[in-house]
C-alpha positions as a Markdown table, in Angstrom:
| # | Residue | x | y | z |
|---|---|---|---|---|
| 1 | Met | 66.1 | 94.9 | 95.0 |
| 2 | Leu | 69.5 | 96.4 | 95.7 |
| 3 | Leu | 68.3 | 98.2 | 98.8 |
| 4 | Thr | 66.5 | 95.1 | 100.1 |
| 5 | Phe | 69.6 | 93.0 | 99.5 |
| 6 | His | 71.9 | 95.4 | 101.5 |
| 7 | Phe | 69.3 | 95.7 | 104.2 |
| 8 | Val | 69.1 | 92.0 | 104.7 |
| 9 | Ala | 72.8 | 91.5 | 104.5 |
| 10 | Leu | 73.3 | 94.2 | 107.2 |
| 11 | Cys | 70.6 | 92.6 | 109.4 |
| 12 | Trp | 72.4 | 89.2 | 109.1 |
| 13 | Ile | 75.2 | 90.6 | 111.1 |
| 14 | Ala | 72.9 | 90.6 | 114.1 |
| 15 | Phe | 72.0 | 87.0 | 113.6 |
| 16 | Arg | 75.6 | 85.7 | 113.2 |
| 17 | Ala | 77.4 | 87.8 | 115.9 |
| 18 | Pro | 77.7 | 86.0 | 119.2 |
| 19 | Asp | 76.9 | 89.2 | 121.1 |
| 20 | Ala | 76.0 | 92.9 | 120.6 |
| 21 | Ala | 79.6 | 94.1 | 121.1 |
| 22 | Thr | 80.8 | 91.9 | 118.2 |
| 23 | Ala | 78.0 | 93.0 | 116.0 |
| 24 | Met | 78.8 | 96.7 | 116.6 |
| 25 | Arg | 82.5 | 96.0 | 116.0 |
| 26 | Val | 81.7 | 94.4 | 112.6 |
| 27 | Leu | 79.4 | 97.3 | 111.7 |
| 28 | Thr | 81.8 | 100.0 | 112.6 |
| 29 | Gly | 84.7 | 98.2 | 110.9 |
| 30 | Ala | 82.7 | 98.0 | 107.7 |
| 31 | Val | 81.8 | 101.7 | 107.8 |
| 32 | Ala | 85.0 | 103.2 | 109.2 |
| 33 | Ala | 87.7 | 101.2 | 107.4 |
| 34 | Pro | 90.9 | 103.1 | 107.1 |
| 35 | Leu | 92.2 | 104.0 | 103.6 |
| 36 | Asp | 95.5 | 102.1 | 104.1 |
| 37 | Gly | 93.5 | 99.0 | 104.9 |
| 38 | Val | 91.7 | 99.3 | 101.5 |
| 39 | Ser | 95.0 | 99.7 | 99.7 |
| 40 | Ala | 96.5 | 96.7 | 101.5 |
| 41 | Tyr | 93.4 | 94.7 | 100.6 |
| 42 | Ala | 93.7 | 95.7 | 97.0 |
| 43 | Gly | 97.3 | 94.7 | 97.0 |
| 44 | Arg | 96.6 | 91.3 | 98.3 |
| 45 | His | 93.6 | 90.7 | 95.9 |
| 46 | Ile | 94.7 | 92.4 | 92.8 |
| 47 | Phe | 94.1 | 89.4 | 90.5 |
| 48 | Glu | 90.5 | 89.0 | 91.8 |
| 49 | Leu | 89.9 | 92.8 | 91.4 |
| 50 | Leu | 91.2 | 92.6 | 87.8 |
| 51 | Leu | 88.9 | 89.7 | 87.0 |
| 52 | Leu | 85.9 | 91.7 | 88.3 |
| 53 | Val | 87.0 | 94.7 | 86.1 |
| 54 | Ala | 87.4 | 92.5 | 83.1 |
| 55 | Phe | 84.0 | 90.9 | 83.7 |
| 56 | Phe | 82.2 | 94.3 | 83.9 |
| 57 | Cys | 84.0 | 95.6 | 80.9 |
| 58 | Leu | 83.3 | 92.6 | 78.7 |
| 59 | His | 79.8 | 91.8 | 79.9 |
| 60 | Pro | 78.0 | 94.2 | 77.6 |
| 61 | Phe | 79.5 | 92.3 | 74.6 |
| 62 | Asp | 78.3 | 88.9 | 75.9 |
| 63 | Ser | 75.3 | 87.3 | 74.3 |
| 64 | Met | 73.2 | 84.2 | 75.1 |
| 65 | Ala | 73.7 | 82.9 | 71.6 |
| 66 | Arg | 77.4 | 82.5 | 72.2 |
| 67 | Val | 76.8 | 80.7 | 75.5 |
| 68 | Arg | 74.3 | 78.3 | 73.8 |
| 69 | Leu | 76.9 | 77.6 | 71.1 |
| 70 | Ala | 79.6 | 76.9 | 73.6 |
| 71 | Val | 77.3 | 74.5 | 75.5 |
| 72 | Arg | 76.4 | 72.7 | 72.3 |
| 73 | Arg | 80.1 | 72.3 | 71.4 |
| 74 | Leu | 81.1 | 71.1 | 74.8 |
| 75 | Arg | 78.2 | 68.7 | 75.3 |
| 76 | Gly | 79.5 | 65.3 | 76.1 |
| 77 | His | 83.1 | 66.5 | 76.6 |
| 78 | Pro | 84.6 | 64.9 | 79.8 |
| 79 | Val | 85.8 | 68.2 | 81.2 |
| 80 | Ala | 82.4 | 69.9 | 80.7 |
| 81 | Cys | 80.5 | 66.9 | 82.3 |
| 82 | Ala | 82.8 | 66.7 | 85.3 |
| 83 | Pro | 81.0 | 69.4 | 87.4 |
| 84 | Ala | 77.6 | 67.8 | 86.8 |
| 85 | Arg | 79.0 | 64.4 | 88.0 |
| 86 | Met | 80.7 | 65.9 | 91.0 |
| 87 | Gly | 77.8 | 68.1 | 92.2 |
| 88 | Pro | 75.6 | 65.4 | 93.7 |
| 89 | Gly | 78.5 | 63.9 | 95.6 |
| 90 | His | 79.5 | 67.1 | 97.2 |
| 91 | Arg | 75.9 | 67.9 | 98.2 |
| 92 | His | 75.4 | 64.6 | 100.0 |
| 93 | Gln | 78.7 | 64.6 | 101.7 |
| 94 | Pro | 78.3 | 63.9 | 105.5 |
| 95 | Gly | 79.7 | 66.1 | 108.2 |
| 96 | Ser | 79.3 | 69.6 | 106.7 |
| 97 | Ser | 81.4 | 72.2 | 108.6 |
| 98 | Ala | 78.9 | 74.9 | 108.1 |
| 99 | Lys | 76.6 | 75.5 | 111.1 |
| 100 | Phe | 72.9 | 76.4 | 110.5 |
| 101 | Val | 72.3 | 79.9 | 111.6 |
| 102 | Tyr | 69.1 | 79.2 | 113.6 |
| 103 | Phe | 70.8 | 76.7 | 115.9 |
| 104 | Asp | 72.2 | 79.7 | 117.8 |
| 105 | Phe | 68.7 | 80.6 | 119.1 |
C-alpha cells in the first residue's frame, strides 16, 4: 500500500503540471532539495513538526476505549456538535475554488 500510494502521488504530478517542463522541475526539486532548504523549512514549521513527533510518540499508548469514553462524555456538548453542524454547510457551499483535475484534458 505504501509503494502504491507513492507511485500514484508521483504520477499525479504529470496530471497537474501544465507542461512537461514544469513536471520535470517539480520532480527534480523534490529529489534534489538542498540541505539548507530543509533546515529553513524545519525552522518555519517547527510547531507542526513537533506535533507530528508527539503524535508518533504517543500513538502506541492510545486505545479505542479512551476515544469511545471521550465521545460519550462529549455527546451533546455544543463544542463537540459544532463540526457536525458546520460540515454540511461547507460541503454545499457554491463557488468552490478548487478546479477538477480532469477539466485540463
